[in-house]
Every structure is written in C-alpha cells, then in structure tokens.
TIMI-518776 format. One record per residue (C-alpha): residue number from 1; residue in three letters; y, x, z. Coordinates in pm, whole numbers, plus 32768, in hexadecimal, padded with zeros to 4 digits. Each point is the difference from the previous one (the first is absolute). Example, Ala and Ser with C-alpha at 12.3 -4.5 7.8 and 13.67 -1.06 7.14 Angstrom:
+-----+------+------+------+------+
|  nr | rest |   c2 |   c1 |   c3 |
+-----+------+------+------+------+
|   1 |  ALA | 7E3E | 84CE | 830C |
|   2 |  SER | 8158 | 8089 | 7FBE |
+-----+------+------+------+------+
! end
This chain:
+-----+------+------+------+------+
|  nr | rest |   c2 |   c1 |   c3 |
+-----+------+------+------+------+
|   1 |  MET | CB1D | DDBA | C53B |
|   2 |  SER | 80EE | 7F30 | 8109 |
|   3 |  ARG | 7FC3 | 7EF6 | 7F01 |
|   4 |  VAL | 7E96 | 800A | 8014 |
|   5 |  TYR | 7FD6 | 802C | 816F |
|   6 |  ASP | 80BE | 7ED3 | 803A |
|   7 |  LEU | 7F27 | 7F53 | 7F02 |
|   8 |  PHE | 7ECB | 8080 | 80C1 |
|   9 |  VAL | 8077 | 7F84 | 8139 |
|  10 |  ALA | 8068 | 7EB8 | 7F98 |
|  11 |  GLY | 7EA6 | 7FB4 | 7F80 |
|  12 |  GLY | 7F75 | 7FED | 8156 |
|  13 |  PRO | 7ECD | 8091 | 8093 |
|  14 |  VAL | 7F24 | 7FD4 | 7EE4 |
|  15 |  MET | 80AD | 811D | 7F4A |
|  16 |  TYR | 7F4F | 8109 | 80C6 |
|  17 |  PRO | 7EAA | 7F9F | 7F8F |
|  18 |  LEU | 8083 | 7FE0 | 7E90 |
|  19 |  LEU | 8096 | 8155 | 803C |
|  20 |  GLY | 7EB7 | 8096 | 8050 |
|  21 |  LEU | 7F5D | 7F63 | 7ECC |
|  22 |  SER | 811B | 806D | 7F17 |
|  23 |  ILE | 7FBF | 816C | 8087 |
|  24 |  ALA | 7E8D | 7FED | 7FC5 |
|  25 |  THR | 801D | 7F70 | 7EB1 |
|  26 |  PHE | 80CF | 8116 | 7F92 |
|  27 |  ALA | 7F25 | 810E | 80B6 |
|  28 |  CYS | 7ED3 | 7F6B | 7F49 |
|  29 |  ALA | 80C6 | 7FED | 7EB9 |
|  30 |  PHE | 8047 | 8163 | 800F |
|  31 |  GLU | 7EC8 | 809B | 8047 |
|  32 |  ARG | 7F4E | 7F0D | 7F16 |
|  33 |  GLY | 8104 | 806F | 7F05 |
|  34 |  TRP | 7FB3 | 818C | 8046 |
|  35 |  PHE | 7EB8 | 7FCD | 7FB6 |
|  36 |  TRP | 8017 | 7F5D | 7EC4 |
|  37 |  PHE | 80F3 | 80E6 | 7F7B |
|  38 |  GLN | 7F30 | 813E | 8043 |
|  39 |  LEU | 7EC6 | 7F3A | 7F6B |
|  40 |  THR | 80A9 | 7F67 | 7EC0 |
|  41 |  SER | 80B9 | 8131 | 7FD5 |
|  42 |  GLN | 7EE0 | 80EB | 7FF8 |
|  43 |  GLU | 7EC8 | 7F44 | 7FA7 |
|  44 |  ASP | 8023 | 800B | 7E94 |
|  45 |  ARG | 7FF0 | 8188 | 7FF1 |
|  46 |  VAL | 7EEF | 801D | 8110 |
|  47 |  VAL | 7F25 | 7F0E | 7F26 |
|  48 |  ASN | 8050 | 80AC | 7EAB |
|  49 |  ASP | 7F8F | 8152 | 809D |
|  50 |  VAL | 7EC3 | 7F8B | 8094 |
|  51 |  LEU | 7F9F | 7F26 | 7EBA |
|  52 |  LYS | 806D | 8137 | 7F27 |
|  53 |  SER | 7F23 | 80EE | 80D0 |
|  54 |  ALA | 7EE9 | 7F0E | 8027 |
|  55 |  PRO | 7F5A | 803E | 7ED2 |
|  56 |  LYS | 7FF6 | 8164 | 800E |
|  57 |  ASP | 7FC0 | 804E | 8162 |
|  58 |  LEU | 7FBD | 7F04 | 8125 |
|  59 |  ALA | 806A | 80F7 | 8104 |
|  60 |  THR | 8150 | 8074 | 7F9B |
|  61 |  ALA | 801B | 7E79 | 7FCF |
|  62 |  ALA | 7FAA | 7FCC | 817B |
|  63 |  GLN | 80D4 | 8124 | 8062 |
|  64 |  ILE | 8133 | 7F6C | 7F47 |
|  65 |  ALA | 7FD7 | 7EA1 | 80CD |
|  66 |  LYS | 7FBD | 80C7 | 812D |
|  67 |  GLN | 8152 | 8090 | 7FFB |
|  68 |  PHE | 8075 | 7E92 | 7FE5 |
|  69 |  GLN | 7F5C | 7F6D | 8131 |
|  70 |  SER | 8144 | 7FB4 | 8094 |
|  71 |  LEU | 800C | 7EF7 | 7EEC |
|  72 |  ALA | 7F23 | 7EBD | 7FDA |
|  73 |  ILE | 7FCD | 8055 | 7EB1 |
|  74 |  GLY | 7F59 | 8163 | 8042 |
|  75 |  ARG | 7F0F | 7F90 | 810F |
|  76 |  PHE | 7FCF | 7ED9 | 7F30 |
|  77 |  LEU | 7F9D | 8107 | 7EDC |
|  78 |  LEU | 7F57 | 8107 | 80F7 |
|  79 |  ALA | 7F26 | 7F1F | 809D |
|  80 |  PRO | 7EEC | 7FE4 | 7EBE |
|  81 |  LEU | 8049 | 8156 | 7F8C |
|  82 |  LYS | 7F99 | 80BA | 814B |
|  83 |  LEU | 7E9E | 7F94 | 7FDE |
|  84 |  ASN | 7EFB | 80DC | 7F7C |
|  85 |  LEU | 7F92 | 7F7E | 7EAE |
|  86 |  PRO | 7FB8 | 7E82 | 808B |
|  87 |  SER | 7F68 | 7EE2 | 7F13 |
|  88 |  PRO | 8117 | 7F0D | 7F50 |
|  89 |  GLU | 7FB5 | 7ECF | 810C |
|  90 |  THR | 806B | 8119 | 8126 |
|  91 |  PHE | 8113 | 8095 | 7F4E |
|  92 |  HIS | 809E | 7EA6 | 7FD0 |
|  93 |  LEU | 7FAB | 7F95 | 8170 |
|  94 |  ALA | 80CE | 811C | 8056 |
|  95 |  MET | 811C | 7F96 | 7F56 |
|  96 |  GLU | 7FE9 | 7EB2 | 8095 |
|  97 |  ALA | 7FF0 | 805C | 8151 |
|  98 |  ALA | 8126 | 8100 | 7FCD |
|  99 |  ALA | 80D0 | 7EEB | 7F53 |
| 100 |  ASP | 7FBA | 7EC9 | 8107 |
| 101 |  LYS | 8084 | 811B | 8108 |
| 102 |  GLU | 8130 | 8047 | 7F64 |
| 103 |  PHE | 8049 | 7E7D | 7F8F |
| 104 |  VAL | 7FD7 | 7FE4 | 8184 |
| 105 |  GLN | 8113 | 8102 | 803F |
| 106 |  MET | 80E7 | 7F92 | 7ED9 |
| 107 |  ARG | 8007 | 7EAB | 80BD |
| 108 |  LYS | 8088 | 8092 | 8131 |
| 109 |  GLY | 8128 | 7F3F | 806B |
| 110 |  ASP | 7FC5 | 7EC6 | 7F74 |
| 111 |  LYS | 7F8C | 7F58 | 813B |
| 112 |  LEU | 8150 | 8052 | 8082 |
| 113 |  LEU | 80C6 | 7F84 | 7EF5 |
| 114 |  GLU | 7F42 | 7EB5 | 8007 |
| 115 |  THR | 8057 | 7FED | 8167 |
| 116 |  VAL | 815A | 8037 | 7FC6 |
| 117 |  ILE | 800C | 7EF9 | 7EFF |
| 118 |  ALA | 7F67 | 7F06 | 80C1 |
| 119 |  ILE | 80A6 | 8034 | 8150 |
| 120 |  ALA | 815D | 8052 | 7F7A |
| 121 |  PRO | 8071 | 7E89 | 7F91 |
| 122 |  LEU | 7F66 | 7F8B | 813A |
| 123 |  LEU | 80C4 | 80A1 | 80E7 |
| 124 |  GLY | 812E | 7FB1 | 7F28 |
| 125 |  LEU | 7F8B | 7EA5 | 802F |
| 126 |  LEU | 7FFD | 8045 | 817B |
| 127 |  GLY | 8149 | 8087 | 7FF0 |
| 128 |  THR | 8071 | 7EB5 | 7F4A |
| 129 |  VAL | 7F76 | 7F3E | 813C |
| 130 |  THR | 80B3 | 80E8 | 810B |
| 131 |  GLY | 813C | 7FAE | 7F4A |
| 132 |  LEU | 7FE7 | 7EAE | 7FF0 |
| 133 |  ILE | 7FA0 | 7FE1 | 815A |
| 134 |  THR | 8133 | 80BB | 8055 |
| 135 |  THR | 80C2 | 7F3D | 7F1E |
| 136 |  PHE | 7F7B | 7E89 | 80A7 |
| 137 |  GLY | 8044 | 8089 | 8133 |
| 138 |  SER | 8161 | 8047 | 7FCA |
| 139 |  LEU | 8061 | 7EC7 | 7F5D |
| 140 |  LYS | 8098 | 7F07 | 80DF |
| 141 |  ILE | 7FA0 | 7EBB | 7F97 |
| 142 |  GLY | 812F | 7ED7 | 801F |
| 143 |  GLY | 812D | 8103 | 7FF9 |
| 144 |  GLY | 8065 | 80D7 | 811E |
| 145 |  GLY | 7F7C | 8134 | 7F6B |
| 146 |  SER | 80C4 | 813A | 801A |
| 147 |  SER | 806D | 813C | 7F2C |
| 148 |  ALA | 7F1F | 80DF | 80BA |
| 149 |  ASP | 7ED3 | 7EF4 | 7F9A |
| 150 |  ALA | 8064 | 7FFB | 7E9B |
| 151 |  THR | 7FF5 | 8162 | 7FF4 |
| 152 |  ARG | 7EA2 | 800F | 8098 |
| 153 |  ALA | 7F81 | 7EEC | 7EFD |
| 154 |  ALA | 8083 | 80B5 | 7EF8 |
| 155 |  ALA | 7F6B | 8147 | 807D |
| 156 |  GLY | 7E91 | 7F58 | 801C |
| 157 |  ILE | 8021 | 7F77 | 7EA2 |
| 158 |  GLY | 8073 | 816A | 7F8E |
| 159 |  GLU | 7EB6 | 8086 | 80C2 |
| 160 |  ALA | 7F2B | 7F02 | 7F58 |
| 161 |  LEU | 8076 | 8076 | 7E9A |
| 162 |  ILE | 8017 | 8162 | 8023 |
| 163 |  ALA | 7E97 | 7FF9 | 809A |
| 164 |  THR | 7F70 | 7F23 | 7F11 |
| 165 |  ALA | 8094 | 80DA | 7EC5 |
| 166 |  THR | 7FA5 | 814A | 80C0 |
| 167 |  GLY | 7E8F | 7F8E | 7FEB |
| 168 |  MET | 7FF7 | 7F99 | 7EB4 |
| 169 |  ILE | 80C1 | 8153 | 7F8E |
| 170 |  VAL | 7EF1 | 80B0 | 80D4 |
| 171 |  ALA | 7ECA | 7F43 | 7F44 |
| 172 |  ILE | 8081 | 801A | 7EA8 |
| 173 |  ILE | 8050 | 817D | 8026 |
| 174 |  ALA | 7E7C | 8036 | 80A7 |
| 175 |  LEU | 7F84 | 7F02 | 7ED2 |
| 176 |  PHE | 80B3 | 80DA | 7F11 |
| 177 |  PHE | 7F49 | 8141 | 8070 |
| 178 |  PHE | 7EAF | 7F53 | 8025 |
| 179 |  ARG | 7FE7 | 7F7C | 7E9C |
| 180 |  ILE | 808D | 816B | 7F7A |
| 181 |  PHE | 7ED3 | 80A5 | 80E8 |
| 182 |  VAL | 7EEF | 7EF0 | 7F7F |
| 183 |  SER | 8061 | 801F | 7E7E |
| 184 |  LEU | 8006 | 818E | 8012 |
| 185 |  GLN | 7E9C | 7FDE | 80C6 |
| 186 |  SER | 7F7E | 7EFD | 7ECA |
| 187 |  GLN | 806E | 811F | 7F00 |
| 188 |  GLN | 7F3B | 810B | 80D8 |
| 189 |  MET | 7ECE | 7F44 | 8005 |
| 190 |  ASP | 8016 | 7FE4 | 7E90 |
| 191 |  TYR | 8062 | 816C | 7FCE |
| 192 |  PHE | 7EDA | 8078 | 80E3 |
| 193 |  SER | 7F0F | 7F22 | 7F45 |
| 194 |  ARG | 8052 | 808C | 7EAF |
| 195 |  VAL | 801A | 8161 | 805A |
| 196 |  GLY | 7EAB | 7FF6 | 80D9 |
| 197 |  SER | 7F67 | 7F6A | 7ECB |
| 198 |  ASP | 806E | 8103 | 7F14 |
| 199 |  LEU | 7F90 | 8106 | 8101 |
| 200 |  GLU | 7EAC | 7F50 | 8035 |
| 201 |  LEU | 7FD3 | 7FF7 | 7E51 |
| 202 |  ILE | 805F | 818C | 8003 |
| 203 |  TYR | 7F05 | 805C | 8102 |
| 204 |  ARG | 7EDF | 7EE0 | 7F62 |
| 205 |  GLN | 8032 | 809C | 7EA0 |
| 206 |  VAL | 8037 | 819E | 8044 |
| 207 |  TRP | 7F50 | 8036 | 8120 |
| 208 |  TYR | 7F0F | 7F11 | 808C |
| 209 |  GLU | 7F42 | 7F85 | 7EA7 |
| 210 |  PRO | 7FDE | 814A | 7F56 |
| 211 |  SER | 7F62 | 809B | 8141 |
| 212 |  GLN | 7F00 | 7EDA | 8001 |
| 213 |  ALA | 7FBA | 8035 | 7EB1 |
| 214 |  ALA | 7FD2 | 817B | 8030 |
| 215 |  ILE | 7EC3 | 7FBF | 80F7 |
| 216 |  PRO | 7F1E | 7F67 | 7EF1 |
| 217 |  GLN | 805B | 813C | 7F36 |
| 218 |  ARG | 7FA2 | 8101 | 811A |
| 219 |  PHE | 7ECA | 7F58 | 8047 |
| 220 |  MET | 7FA9 | 8019 | 7E70 |
| 221 |  GLU | 804B | 817A | 8014 |
| 222 |  GLN | 7F27 | 8023 | 8143 |
| 223 |  ASP | 7EE3 | 7F4F | 7F42 |
| 224 |  SER | 801C | 80D0 | 7ED4 |
| 225 |  ASN | 7FEB | 8139 | 80DB |
+-----+------+------+------+------+
! end
C-alpha cells in the first residue's frame, strides 16, 4: 500500500481529481452491473411464463408481469396487458411507450462514463504539463546545478509520466465498462422487440380478432330473433 501511496503522491495534484473519477467509474460500473445481472438472469423466465399464460388468460399473464415490476421486462410486458381489451394499435403504443421509458433507464450512467473517458486523458495531459514545468524550473542551464535540483527535475519527470499513465488507465477502464453496457443495451433492444412482437401476435390472433369476428355473429343472431 505504501508503494501505491508513494506513486499517488508523486503524480502531483491532478491525481486527486483522477482518483475521484476512478471512484465514480467503479461506483457506476457496480450499480449498472448489478442492474444488468438482475435483469438478464431473470428475464427469460418472466417472458416464458407470460407468453405461456397469455393465450389462456390475459389476466393471469398480467399478474405474472406485475410480480416482476422491479425488472424492466416486467414493466414492459405489464404496460399493454393491464389495458382492457385495447385495439392492436393501442396495445402496440403501450408497449412502445414502455420500451422507450425502459431504454432511458438502461442508458443511466452512460453520460458519466463518457465524461470520464473525455476528461481523464486531459487531466493526465495537464499533469504532464505541470510535471514538465517543474522539470524545466529545476534545470540549471550552463551547469552549476546541485543534486537537489537534479532530484526536483527527476520528480517533475516522474510526475509527468505518472499523471499521464493514470489518466489513460482511468479512461481505458471507463471505456471498457461503457462498451459493455452499450452492447447490453443493444441486445436488450432486440430482445424487447422480439418479445413484444410475440406478445402482440398472441393478442391479435387469440383475443382481438376472434372478439371482432364474434360481433357480426351476435348481430345476425339478434336479427333472426
């Protein structure tokens, strides 16, 4: 630990904001990682249960989705199922609106990571500049420099290198997490689209179209009576 602390101190003042950015990056990654773990580990079971129940009873399917409102997929499936025999257009709009809302939540943290990716290398570059200023300030052109001057010059070079490396490392870590989360978001958009299409097709074929076909039949029975 003393070795790490010595490197931190040697990196100069810019190490403090870089430390803050690294803490924010890992905090965001932990929160988003837990979010994605909960969602991806349970969503297949929720979808299978809802799609199996929907052809038999929409109320049962809605109740299953309601039990998983804490998950994005549960809220997405519940949005159209809680409506009272809507038209296919209304059913689709309810799913679309719910999906848009969930996708916004899935992108939570992206702006923070993008900010870290942009700022961390600049802070590292700032540390490079301040370190070089210290180095040149300690150089004695034409000789006459003492060992203390040489030590300060070496410290300035060390500050420049450590700050630059730290800024790049923090930005790389943030970029790594960012790309993982963006990939998961893209997969979820495709998954939600596929699941929504399956649910909408079940609603149209099993519930809406038969109910519409039964209306003229009832009128014909009333006329014959």
